[in-house]
Structure formats: C-alpha cells, structure tokens
C-alpha positions as CSV (number, residue, x, y, z in Angstrom):
1,X,5.2,-7.2,-12.4
2,X,8.6,-8.8,-12.4
3,X,10.3,-12.0,-13.5
4,X,11.5,-14.4,-10.8
5,X,13.3,-17.1,-12.7
6,X,10.8,-18.5,-15.2
7,X,7.8,-17.1,-13.3
8,X,6.1,-13.9,-14.0
9,X,4.8,-12.3,-10.8
10,X,2.0,-9.8,-11.3
11,X,1.3,-7.7,-8.2
12,X,-2.3,-6.7,-7.7
13,X,-3.9,-4.3,-5.2
14,X,-6.8,-6.7,-4.2
15,X,-7.1,-10.5,-4.3
16,X,-9.3,-11.9,-7.0
17,X,-12.1,-14.4,-6.3
18,X,-11.3,-18.0,-7.0
19,X,-13.8,-18.0,-9.8
20,X,-12.0,-15.0,-11.4
21,X,-8.7,-16.8,-11.3
22,X,-10.4,-19.9,-12.8
23,X,-11.7,-17.8,-15.6
24,X,-8.3,-16.3,-16.3
25,X,-6.9,-19.9,-16.5
26,X,-9.6,-20.9,-18.9
27,X,-9.3,-17.9,-21.2
28,X,-5.5,-17.6,-21.2
29,X,-4.2,-21.1,-21.0
30,X,-2.5,-20.5,-24.4
31,X,-0.1,-18.0,-22.8
32,X,1.3,-20.6,-20.3
33,X,4.4,-22.6,-20.9
34,X,3.4,-24.9,-18.0
35,X,1.2,-24.9,-15.0
36,X,-1.6,-22.5,-14.3
37,X,-2.2,-19.0,-13.1
38,X,-2.2,-19.1,-9.3
39,X,-2.9,-16.4,-6.8
40,X,-0.3,-16.2,-4.0
41,X,1.9,-14.2,-1.8
42,X,5.4,-12.7,-2.4
43,X,8.0,-15.2,-3.4
44,X,11.2,-15.4,-1.3
45,X,13.2,-13.7,-4.1
46,X,11.0,-10.5,-3.7
47,X,12.2,-9.7,-0.2
48,X,14.3,-6.9,-1.6
49,X,11.0,-4.9,-2.1
50,X,9.6,-4.7,1.5
51,X,7.2,-1.9,0.7
52,X,5.1,-4.2,-1.6
53,X,5.5,-7.6,0.1
54,X,2.0,-7.5,1.4
55,X,0.4,-7.2,-2.1
56,X,-1.3,-10.3,-3.4
57,X,0.1,-11.7,-6.6
58,X,-0.8,-13.7,-9.7
59,X,2.0,-16.1,-10.6
60,X,2.4,-17.8,-13.9
61,X,5.0,-19.3,-16.2
62,X,4.2,-17.8,-19.6
63,X,5.7,-18.1,-23.0
64,X,7.8,-15.0,-23.7
65,X,5.9,-14.1,-26.9
66,X,2.4,-13.0,-27.8
67,X,2.6,-9.7,-26.1
68,X,-0.7,-8.5,-27.5
69,X,-2.3,-11.5,-25.9
70,X,-0.5,-10.7,-22.7
71,X,-2.1,-7.2,-22.8
72,X,-5.5,-8.9,-23.1
73,X,-4.6,-10.8,-19.9
74,X,-3.8,-7.6,-18.0
75,X,-7.1,-6.0,-19.2
76,X,-9.0,-9.1,-18.0
77,X,-7.2,-8.9,-14.6
78,X,-8.3,-5.3,-14.3
79,X,-11.9,-6.3,-15.0
80,X,-11.9,-9.4,-12.8
81,X,-14.1,-9.6,-9.6
82,X,-12.1,-9.0,-6.4
83,X,-12.5,-11.1,-3.3
C-alpha cells in the first residue's frame, strides 16, 4: 500500500468481485473521510514502480486514525471473493 496525496492505494494480487467491493464499502464506510472504496488501476503517480503497475488496486480516502479498524479492513480484503 502507499499514499498518493489523500488517497490510500492498496495493491492486491487478484481483482475482487463487485459484490465484495460493495460489502467492503458497507462494512467499512466509517473509515472513509469521503467517497467510497473503489477498485481500479495504478494511478499516474505510481509510474515509478513499473514492476507492480499491472496489479489491481483498492483506492480509498480514509481518515488517518482507527488503525485497529484499518487492520480489520485488510483482513476482510484477504477473505473477500476474487473475480
């Protein structure tokens, strides 16, 4: 994972199903400062890491607090159904 401005970009090995992303949004909305958790591709600012540009990402704008809750999000991502 890395910060790109106010966005946290979590690199994942396999894309999640749309239903899984929806479940993450429902369960972890309290972590978000604004917007929602979206699945996407590398942001332009990540071009300096060409070896991982092809990995899918989860992109969100979280509050920078509640790190225990953030750990729960990571555990849920690891358990989520892949596409």
